[in-house]
N, C-alpha and C positions, 0 to 999 in steps of 0.2 A: 696282158699289160707288161709282160717281162721284156718283150722286144721293143716295146715303145714306152718304156718307163720314163716318167717325167719327174724331174727334181725341181721343185718350185719352192722358193723361200723369199722372205722379205729382207732386204738389206736395211742398214740403219737409216738410210735416206728414204726408205719406203718404196723403192722401185722393184718391180717384178723381174726375176731372171728365169728364163726357160732354157732347156737344153737345145743345142743346135740340131741334133739328129731327130728331133720330134717337133719341128716347127709347126707342122700342120695341126698338132694337138695343143699348141700353145694357147689357142683361143679357148679350148675346153678348160685349160688350167686357169685362165683369167676368169672364166665364168664361175669356176668352183671357188676361186679366191673372192669374187664378188659375193657369192652366196655365203661364204664364211664371214664377210663383213656384215652381211645382213643378220647372220646369227649372233654375232657379237653385239650389234645394236639392239637386237631383240632381247638379249640377255641383260644389257644395261637398262632397257625399259622395264623389264621385270624387276630388276633391283630397285629402280625408282618407285614403281608402283607398290612394291612390298614395303618400302621404307615409309611412304606416305600413309599407307594403311596402319602401319605400326605407330606412327605419330598420332593418328587420329584416336587410337585406343589407349594412348598414353604410354607407349613403349618406345619413345624416341631415344631413350638412353641405352637401349640394347644395341650393341654393335652387330652389324650385318656381316656375315661371313659367306664365302662361296660354298655351295653345297655340291654334291656329286652331280645333280641334274644341271647346275650352272656350268660346271666344268665340262659336262658332256656336250652342252650347247657350243662351247668354244672349240672343242676337239672333234666336232662332227663332220669335218671336212678333211679330205686327204691333202688338201693344199691350204695351209693355214699359216698364220704368223707364229713366231716362236712362242710356245705355250707359256713358258715361265714369265716372259715379259708381259703377255696379255693378262695372265692371272694376277701378277703383281700390280699392274696398272689398275685393274678393276677393283682389287682390294683397297688400293690407296684412294681411288675415287669414292668408293662406298664409305670408307672411314672419314674422308673429308666431308662428305654429305651428312654423315651422322653428326659430326662435330658442329657443322653449320646450323643444323636444325635442333640441336640439343638445347633444352630450356635451362637457363642458368638459375641458380638459387635466388639471385636478385629479381629475376623476372617472376618467379613463383611468389616471392614475397610481395611484389607490387600487385600481382593479380589477386592475392589473398587480401591485401589492404583494400583494393577497390571493391571486392565483394563484400567485405565487412562494412565499409562506408555506405554502400548502396543498401545493405540490409538494415543498418541503423537508421538511415534516412527514411526507408519505407516504414519502419516501425514507428518513427516519430510522426510521420504523416498520419498513420492509422490512429495513434493515440490522440493526436490533436483533433481528429475528426469526431471524437467522442464529446467535444465541448458543444453544448446545446445553447450557449448564451445567444440571446436575440438582441435586436436593437433596443427593445424595451428594457432588457436587463442592463445593457451598457449605459442607458440613460440613467439608471439608478446607481451606476458605478460598479456594477458586477461584470467582471471580465471572464469569469469561469463559472459555468453552470453544468452540472451533471445530475440529472434527476432533481432531488430536493437539496442537493449540495450547492451552495453558492460561495463565491469568494471574490474579494476585490483584486486579488493577485492574478496576474496573467498565468495561463496554464503552463507556460514555460516550455523549454525544449526537453523532449523525451520524458513526459510526466508519468513514468512507469510506476513510481511509488504511490501516486494519487489513484491511478486506475486500479492498482492491486488492492489498495485500502477500500475503495468503493465496492469492489467485488467481494472482499472478505467480510464487510459489514454492509449488506445490501439494504437493510431496513432498520427501523427503530427497535423492533423486537429482538433482533440479533445483537444489538448493542447493550441491552439491559440485562443485568443479573437479577434485578428485582423490579418487576414490572410496575407494581403498585407504588413503590417509593422512588421509582426512576433512578435507581442506583446502577451506574454503568459498570461494565466488566473491565475495570481499570487494569487488573493484573494480566489481562490478555492483550493489552495494547503494546505493540512493539516500537511505536514511533509517535511523534507528535502529530504526524499526518493522520494516523489512525484515530487518535483522540479527537482531532478536529472534525473528522468525518462523522464520528458517532455523536459528538456534541451537536453537530448540525442536524443529524437525524432526529435527535431528541427535541431540540429547541425549535425546529420547524413547526412542530405541532403545539408549541407553547404560545398562548395568547398574550399574556401580559409580562411586563418586566418583573413584577413581584413574584410571579411563578418561577421565573428563571433564577432569581435570587434564592428562592426556597430550594430548588433542585440543586443549585451549587452548594448550598450549605449542607444538604443531605449527603452529598458526595465528598465532604471533607474540606471544601473551600472556605476560606475565612476572609473577612473584610470586604464582602461584596458591596459594591457601590454602583448606583445608577446616575449617570450624568447626561445632561443634554449637550449635544454636539452639533456643530454646524460646519460642514465641509464643502469647499468649492468643487470637489471632484466626485462626491457621491451624495446620495440622498438620505444618509443615516441621520436619524433624529436623536437617538439615545445610544449610550455605550454602557454596557454592564461589564464590570471588571471585578476580579477576585484573585486570590493567591492561595497556594497550597504548599505546605512544607513537606519535605521528604519524610517518609514513614508515617505520614498522617493516614488514618484509615481511609480506604478507597482511593482517593486521588493521589495520595503520596506513595502508594505501593508501586505504581508503575514508573516512577521517576528513575528507578535503578535500571530500567530497560532503555532509557533514553541515553544513548552513548554520546558523550561530548568530550572526547579526549582533546587536550590533556587536563581539562578542568573538571572539577567535581561538582555535580549538580546538587543543590541543596533545596531548591524550591522551583515552582512553576507558577505562571500566571495565565489567566485566560481573559480575552476581550471578546465581547459579543456586540456587534453593531446591528442596530435594528431601525426599521422605518415603520413605525406603528406596530402592527402585529407580524410583520415580515422580517425574518432574520436574513441579513444581507452578507454578513461576514463573521467568521469565528477564527480566532488566532490563539494558539497555545505557545507561550514563550518559555524556554528553559532558562533558568537563572542559575549561573554557576559561580563558583568562587575559586 
């Protein structure tokens, strides 16, 4: 190749120049130049594939750099474009591709927000599905029924506190500290929802209003009254109500657990709505000053 050496390069306009004394070998130079272009394109394809794979596994923020193998692909021809310009162009292209595919903090925040909203929506649907209220219950004015727990109130959105309370106090025995006297475990109640659940567990098995009054008195409630009611929205026939002052034995012990910032709770009241021997709704109210 010394007698027929070929000098082949690319000008800035991109045109091929071959030596005059080796015109016959010019076609071979063109072929080698074409092969060099194929190698460059192959190298760029490898760059793109490697970047896409990195993006899939969450590495889109890592900048891609030319390796020795990549440089070898470019310089693997005796007739090639100026190496510095090719390498610089490939580096710029890979960096621009990296920037264009980089996930911005705003995009990450939006994705996180969407995931949280979907998760909360799924949890809300699951919790609402626990409501066993039938058409017969709704005819009585009961909107929420889970086991022997009934309430006039709608189950509401994301009823997590109610579901947790029902699982924490699954039956009548779990709610009572004294089975014979029907004394509830007031000091263990952390919210009015838990108190309502356990009162519902106890009074569901209670037949008469007089029995309810006796149980309320045994638990520290005072001023219990039984009134006849007539409501256009439910079938309740009687309402039993009573009140409990703070620090009163049993019912008053738990009031300090009922957080009601910025007011101070000094008493509570309970209302029990019944239709004959069926307890339809129990509501515990916090009274603050």
